[in-house]
N, C-alpha and C positions, 0 to 999 in steps of 0.2 A: 455361792456360799461364803466366799471371802468377804464380800460386801456386807452380808448379814452379820458375820462375826465382828466386823469393824464397826458397824452402826446398828446395834441390836435394837435400840429404842425406835429408830426409824422403821425397821422391819416390824417391830411389835405394833406400832401405831397403824401401819398399813394393814396388818392382820386384824387389829381391833376394828378398824373402819370397815373391813370386808365382812366381819362377823355381824356388826351392827346392821349393815346393809342387807345381809342375808336374813336376819331376824325380822327386819322391817318388811322385807318382801314376803315373809311367811305370815304377815298380819299380826305381829306381836310387838306393838310399839312399847308397851311397858317393859318387856324383857330387853328390848333394844336400848331403852333409856337406862335400865339398870346396868347393862353391860358397859355402855359408854361411861356412865357415872363412876363405876368401880375402877375402870382403867384410867380415866382422866384424873380421878382423885389420887390414884397410886402414883401417877407421873407428877402431879402437883406436890404430893408429899415428898417424893424423891428430890424434886427441884427445890423445895423449901429447905431441906437439909443442906443441899449444896449451897443455897443462898446464905444460910446462916454461917457456913464455913467461910464463905467469901467475906461476909461482913466482919467476922472475927479477924480476918487477915487484912482488913482495911480496904477492901475492894468492893465498890458499889457496882451493881449491874442492873439489868432490866428484869431479873427473875422475880422480884417482888410484884411488879405489875403483871407479869405473865401468870404467876400463880393466882393472884387475885382475879385476873380475867377468867381463868379456867373455872375457879370456884363460883364466880358470879354467874357465868353462863349456865352452869349446872343448877344453881339455885333458881334461876328464872326458867329453867326447863329447856334451854338451848344446848342440848347435849351434842348435837351435830357440830354446832359452832365450837364447843369445847374441844372436840376431836380435831377440828381444823387448826385451832390454836396450838394444840399439842404437836400436830404434824409440823407446823411452821417452826415451833420451838426446837424440836429435835432435828428437823431438817436443816435449820440454820446452823446448829452446832456441827452437824455432819459436813456441811459445806466448808465451814471454817477449819475443821480438822483436816479435811482433804487439802485445802489450800496451804495449810501449814506443814504438810508432810515433807520431810527432807530425806534426801538420799544419804546413806552412810557408807556405801562401799568405796567411795573415793578416799576417805580418810584411811580405810584399811589398806588401800593401795600405797599411800604415803608410808604407812608403817611397814608394809612388806618390802618397800624399796630400801629401807634402812639397811646398811651393811650388816650382814649376819655372820660372815666368816672372815678370817684373816690368815695369812701365811706367815708364820713366825719362824725366824732363824735363831738357832741356838748353836754355840761353838761345838764343833765335833759331831753334830747331828744333822740329818737331812731336814729340809724345810717341812714343817708340820702345819696342817690346817687346823685351826682352833676357832672356837666361837669368838666373834668380835667383842663380846662382853668380857672375855677373859684377858684381853690385852691390857697391859699396864704400861705406865709411862716408863720409857727407857728400853722397851722391847724393840728389836730390829725386825722389820717386816719386809716381805717381798710382795709387791703389787704387780700382778700380771697385766698384759695388754688388755685394754677395754674393761678392766675391773674397777669397782668403786673403791676409793680410798676409805679404809674402814674406820680410822680414827684420825684426829688431828696429830700432826707431827712435823718433822723436818726432813728434807730430801737429802739422802746420802749419795745418790748417783750423781754423775757429772751434770746431767740435764734431763729434763722431762717435759712433756707437753700434756696439758690437762684441759678437760672441758669443765669449766666451773659455772656454766650457765644456770644450772639448777640452784646455785647458791647466791651468785652475785647478779645474775641476769645478763652478764656479758656474753654475747654470741660468739665472739672471736676466741680461738684457743689461747690459753695462757701458758707461757713457757717459764719454767723455773730452773734455777741453777742450784748447785750444792749449797745446803744450808738454808734455802728458802723455806718458809712455812707452807705446809700443805693442809687443806681443810677436808674433813671427812665429808663424803657425798660427792666430791669431785670425781670425774671419770678419767682414768689414766688413758694415755694415748696408745700408740702402736708398739712401744718398747716397754719391756718390764723395767721397773725401777725398785730401788731399795730406799727405805725410809726408817726413821726412828720415831716411835710414838712419843707424844708429849702429853697425852690425856687419855682417859678411858673413853669408851664409846658413849656412855651417858653424858659425859662432860664435853663431848666434842660438838662441832658445829651442827651436824645433822641431828644429833640427839636433842640439841637445844631448839631446833626448828620444830620438831615434833612436840616438844613440851610447850612451846609458845602457842602453837595452834590449839592444843587442848585447853590451855589456860585461858586464852583470849575468848574462845568459843563459849567456855563455861561461865565467864564473867559478864557476858552481855545480858542485860535485863530484857524480859519479853515485852513486846509492845502491847499496850492496852487496846482493846477492841474499840474501833471508832464509834460504834453505837453506844458504848458505855458512857461516853462523854455527855450524851443527851439524856441519860437514864434518870438521873436524880431530878432535874427540873420537870421533865415530862411526867414522871411518877407523882411528884408532889402536886402538880397542876391537876392531874386526872383525879386524884383522891379529893382534892380541895373542891373541885367543881362538882363531883358526884355528891359530896357531903352537903354542899350548899343547895343543890337541887333537892335532895332528900329533906333538908331542914325547911325550906320555904314551901315545898309542895306537901309536906307531911305524908308523902307516899314513898315507902321503901323501894318500890319498883323503879323509881327514878334513879336511885343509886345504881341499880343493876343495869338500867338502860344506858346510863352514861358510860359505865365500864365496859359494856358490850362493844360500843364503838371506840373505846379506848384501848382495845387489844393491841399489844405492841408488835404486831407482825411486821409493819414497815421497819421498825427498829431492828427486829430480829433477822429479817431476811434481806433487806435492801443492800446493806453493806457487803454481806457475803456474796450475793449474786453479782454485784458490781466488781468485787475483787476477783471472783472466778472468771468473769467475762474479761477483765483486764489481763489476767494471767493467760487466758486462752488466746487473746489477741497477740500477746507477746510471744507465745509459743509458736504461733503461725509465722512469725518473723524470725524465728531462730533464737529467741531470748527466753531463757528459763528463769522465772521468778519463783523462788522456792517457798515463800510464805507471804501471807496477806499483809503482815506488818511491814514488809519491805516496800510495798507500794506506798504506804504512808510516808516512809522515810525518803523514798525517791522523790515524792512530790515536794519535799521541803529541803532538798539538798542545797547547801550554800557553799561548800568547798569541794572541789574535785582534785584528787591526787592521782598521778599516773606513774607507773613504772615506765622505763624506757624500752628496753629490748623486748621485742615481741608484742608490745602494746602500742606505743607511739611509733615504733619502727616495726619492720617486718620480722626481725629476729634472725635474719640469715644474710650473710655478706653478699653483696652484688657488685658487679663491675661498674665503677663510677666513671672512669676515664682511662685512656691509654696515652702515656707520654712517650713519644718516640725520641730516642737520643740523637743529637746532632752527629754523633760519630758512627751511627748505624749505617749499614750498607744501603745503597740507594734503592735496592729492590725490596727493602723491608718496610712495608706500610704498616699502619696500626693493625689492620685486619690480619696481615701475615704474622705479625708478632703474637697476636692473640691465638692464631691457629697453631703456631709452633709451641707456644706455652701450654695450650690445652692438650696438645698431642703428647708432650712430655709428661704432663700431670696425670696421664692415664696410668703411669707406673708409680704414682705417689699415693701413700696412704694418709697424707696430711689432710686436715679438715677443710682447708681452703681449696684443695685440688678440685673437689666437686663443683665449687662455685665458679672456678675458671673454666671447667669443661662445660658447665651449663651456659656460661656467657658466650662461648664459641658456638655452641649448638643453636642458641636462640638467635644468633646472627647468620645462621645458615652456613657456617664454616665446617667443612668436613675434617674429621680428625685423621692425621697421617699415621701410617703404620710405624711402629717403633721396633727397630732391629735389636737394640740393646739399651739397657737402662740400669742405673744404680742410684739408690736413694741414700742420702746422708741424713740420718735421724735428726729431726728438728731443724735442719738447715736448708735442705732443698733436694733437687733431683737433677741428674745428668742423663740425657737420653739422645740417641741418634734417631732422628725423625726424617725419613726419606734419605737424603744425602747430606743433611745438616746436623751438626752437633749443637744441642740446646741445653742450657743450664737455666733452671728456674728456682728461685728461693729467696732467702734473706739477703740483705745488702752485703754483709761480710762474705757470705758464701759466693755470691755471683761476682762481687768485686775482686775476689782473689783468683777467679777463673777467667776474667775478661780484661781487656784493655779499654781505656776511655770511660771508665765507670764514673757515674755521677749519682749521688744519693738524691732521691726526689724530695721535694719540699711538700709534705702532705699536711692537710688541714686536720683540725681536731675531729676525731671520730673516723679517720681514714687510716688505711694500712696499705703499704706498698709491697708488691710482689715484683721482684726484679728478674729481667730476662736477658740472657746473653746468647748470641748465635755465632758459632764458628770462632770463638775466642774473642769476639768484640761485643761490647755492651750494646744491646739493642733498644731497651726502653723499660718502662715501668707500668705495671697494671695497678691502678689505684682502686682499691676495694673499699666499700663503705656499707653501712647498714642504714639505708635512707629512711627519712620520715615518710609515714603513710600518706598517700595522696589526699585523703579526706581528713587528715588530722586537724588542720587549721579550721576547716569548716565545722568539724565536730565541736571544737572548743568554742567557736563563735556561737554555735547553736546552744551549747550549755549556758553561755552567758545570757542569751535571750530567754532561757528557761529559768533564770534566777540564780545561777551560780555566780558568786561574787569573787571568789578567789581560786586560783589554780596553782598546783605545785607539782614538781617533778622529784621523785625519789628513785635513786638508781645506785647500783654498785659500781658504775663506771666512774672514770676520772672526772674531775671538775670541768676540764676543758671540753670533753666530749658532751657532758650533760648541758653545759652552757650553750653549745652549738645547737643541739636539738631543741632546747627550751626557747632559744631565740627564734628558730624557724617556726615553732608551733605557737608562739605567743604566750608562753607560760611565764608567770610572774615570779615564782619562788623556786629555788633549786636546793636540793640536799644530795650531794654526791658521796661516793666512797662508802655507801651504806651496807651494813650487814642486816639480816632480818630483824635483830633486836633494835637496831637504830631506827628502822622504819616504823616499828611499833611505837617507840618512844616519840618520834616526830609526829605521828598522827594523834597520839594522846595529848600532845601539847597544843594542838590547833583549837582555837576558840570559836570560830565561826562554824557552827554545826547545824545540821548533820553533815558528816564528812563521807564522801564517796571515794573509794579507792579502787583503781583499775589495775590489774596485773595479770600475769599468765604463768609464772614459774613457781617451782617449789619454794624458792626464797620469798615469794610474795604471800604464801599461805598464811603465815602468822598475822601480817598486817591486814589482809583481807578479812580475817576473823575478828580482828580488833576494831576495825572501822565500823562506822554506823551502817554503811552499805558497802559490802564488798562485791566487786564485779570482776569475774574471771573471764579472760579471753580463752574459751575452752576449745576452739577449733583445733589448735595445735598446742595448747597450753598443758601444764602439768595437771594430773588428776588431783593432787593435793590442793591446788589452787581452786579447782572446781568444787571440791568438798567444803572448803572453808568459806567460800563466797556465798552471798545471798542471791546473786544473779549470775547466771552462766550464759555467755554469748557463744552460740554454737557455730557461728559463721566468722570467718576471718575478716571482720568488718568493724572498724572502730566506730563508725557512725551509729552502730546499734547502742552505744553507751548513751548518746543523746536521745535515741529513740526510747530507751528504757525509762529515762527520766520523764520524757514527754508522756509515755503511757501511764506512769505513776501519777503525774499531775492530772491527766485527763480522767483516770479512773477515780481518784479521790474527789474530783469535782463532781462527777456523776453520782458517786456514793452519797456525798453530802446533799446534792440536789434531791436525790431519791428520798433520803431520810427526811429532809425538810418538807418535801411534797407530801409524804405520808403524815408527818406531824401536823401540818397546816390543815390538810383534809380531815384528819381525825379530830382536831380541835373544833373545826366547823361543825362536824357531826355531833361532837360532845355538847356543844352549845345548843344545838337543835334538840338533842335528847334531853337536856336539862330543862327545856321548856315543855317537854312532853310531846314534841312533834315527831319523834322517831321511836316507834315501838321496838321491843327487843328483837323480834324476828326480822323486821325491816332493817334494824341497825346492824344485825349480823350479816345480812346480805350486802348492805352498803359498805360495811367494813371490808368485805371480800373484794369489792370493786376498788377500794382504796389500796388493798394489798396488790391487786393486779396492776394498778396504775404505777405503783412504786417499783414493782418487779420489772415491768416493761421499760420504765425509765432507766432502771439499773442496767438492763441489758444493752443500753446504748454504749456502755463501755467497750462493747465488742467493735464499735465503729472506730474510724480514724479521725484524729484531730490533725489539723494542718500545721506542719512544722517545716517551713522552707529552709533551704540552705545546706542541707546535708544529703549527699548522694549515698545510696545504699547499693550493695551488691545483689539485693533481691531476697527472696524468701528461701527458707530451708526446704530441701526436697522432702516429699511425703515419706519415703523410706527412712530418711534420717529422723524425721519426727517420730516415727514408730520406734526407732531405736532409742531416742531420747525418752519416750514414754516408758520403755522397759528399764532403762538405766536409772531414771530418777523416780520411779514409782516406789513409794514407801513400803 
């Protein structure tokens, strides 16, 4: 029933065809013709009104030829052919509407994540919970552990740790001191903090992100249907040839015979079928392409822009190296230092603690029991592991508790976690967010697919961005970006269309503003998935190049199908103009042309060869079913 409500004309055409078939079966051809004529003329009249509206808006389509073809077939008595043309016309629209269906629940998730309440302090009164929208500049607020900072402001507490990954894309926790600015949307750490508001919720960072997504999505013009580009010359040629045949033969049937084989079914159905086949092929690989126009844009991409954290990198800190101090005890190997540090981090609530523990477990190191432990907020942890006292944390914290301390020389994009054992400095765990294994191959594949320029947009520092860009082979860098900076940078790019790849809430505005937005949706923010045109449901960067390849392959197949249909139709029209193709035979031959173009369009389901990019495979069946539920309009 839902399909009938969404596509009533398709359902009505199927019903009309069934009625005509039933009446013919009862031996009433005149009644069958009358039924088909009434219905086909009604659809033709409806499409004629729609065609006139489009013409007044300055948009040419193929409706003129379609309407004329329906009327012509009725005039020459080919009412069955007219019903088939109507079915192709309405069915093509239904396919396009289905391909253009977009999910909307992700944007709602972005809006729901926006801070709704705040805890306001007033002199002489207990802390009160108020709507975030009622906070004014100058209000003193209490932000509890793991709560979202409700508005922009400045930190009043001595120190605080915040997760700003949804705003800047930086995966590592950010520590602030008294007086440092705080951004709404950041997540507070394990300690409650006090802050003073400097802006209202609407004028704060998160409110601007929501506004940018909505504005950018609304400002993007729709893509013109591929078939429309061929409509005007094909229509003019068909009418001109039919008129010439009528004039020289002095037989009005020639006009109808030419138009019978000039029915625009190849134009109507070839592109939608190819687009649907392309999107189906993409879905099997875990790539959700939300509308057919995106396939056209993917085929022509000339500039590729990437976010760093979670896109070019994995978005989670990993152990890069272990530096053992020369002053460490002889029995302290790199593995023993990691084991002791991970055991102590069991008692820590710091964001990096989980990464240290994961590193130890991945190396098969058992965690030691902790008999006592004390955590020093934002600084580190002291713990007794087995019979050894271990301190883990920042340089200043570990340096003050150990002898022989030496600060590690870490490279751009790296972070040092210092370890002391029994009062002596033991070594440093070097953490980093490494480049994805297939990032270089993906960028190389994009260049082979016609991408001429690459760019990195990130909220990270210039040094970190330069390090990642050099590894990946990216030519342009823009660091220290806020969401508005990213939107402005993409708008200034000249070599278009521009493809933007990101995964966080902070990427949502620029994904909506770019020509083709691609969201890494496996672990990415829901707002990014909503704003994007393409959502990659596997944590696999190579799917970006695969999406571009599918776009190019699909458009190639669609154009080939359209031109195959046009050339075959032109050949039949020429034969009909000389009187070699009667109306009935022409209708049958035209259906063979339609079949040929549709079968050719279905080749978009197949694979084109694109060497050089390794993929993690296909998405599981159960996940595809979930994707179908989540993204169904």
